[in-house]
C-alpha positions in Angstrom: 4.8 -10.0 -14.8 5.0 -11.2 -11.3 3.4 -9.1 -8.6 5.7 -7.8 -5.8 4.0 -8.0 -2.3 5.0 -5.5 0.3 4.2 -5.5 4.1 2.7 -2.6 5.7 6.0 -1.2 7.0 7.6 -1.2 3.6 4.4 0.2 2.0 4.3 3.0 4.6 8.1 3.8 3.9 7.5 4.0 0.3 4.5 6.3 0.7 6.4 8.4 3.1 4.0 7.9 5.9 4.1 6.0 9.2 2.3 2.8 9.8 -0.4 4.3 12.0 -1.4 6.6 9.0 -1.5 3.4 6.6 -3.8 1.7 9.2 -6.2 4.7 9.3 -6.2 4.9 5.5 -7.3 1.2 5.6 -10.0 1.9 8.1 -11.3 4.7 6.0 -11.2 2.8 2.7 -8.6 5.1 1.2 -6.1 2.4 0.7 -6.8 -1.3 1.3 -4.3 -4.1 1.5 -4.4 -6.5 -1.3 -4.6 -9.4 1.1 -4.0 -10.5 4.8 -2.1 -13.6 5.7 -4.5 -15.9 7.5 -1.6 -17.5 9.5 0.2 -14.4 10.8 -2.2 -11.6 10.2 0.4 -9.5 8.0 -1.2 -7.1 5.5 0.3 -7.1 2.2 0.1 -4.3 -0.5 1.3 -4.5 -4.2 3.7 -2.2 -5.8 1.0 -1.7 -8.5 -1.4 -0.5 -5.7 1.1 2.0 -4.4 1.7 3.5 -7.9 -2.0 3.5 -8.7 -2.8 5.2 -5.4 0.0 7.9 -6.1 -1.3 8.4 -9.5 -4.9 9.1 -8.2 -3.5 11.3 -5.5 -1.0 13.4 -7.7 -2.4 13.0 -11.1 0.1 11.8 -13.5 2.5 10.1 -11.2 5.1 8.1 -13.1 7.0 4.7 -11.9 10.6 5.3 -11.2 
């Protein structure tokens, strides 16, 4: 199955937070980007990271 990559804004939107909170989570190590594009500096997260994070946060979070 192919990974789906999301930029920071879409990741924050799916988590129901703002981008500043996402950046703070990155700084604290709570949720780190999968990778950062060397050319444009965009940070990318995977859908699986979001599901794994929510599962760890809420317990038995299920994919929609």
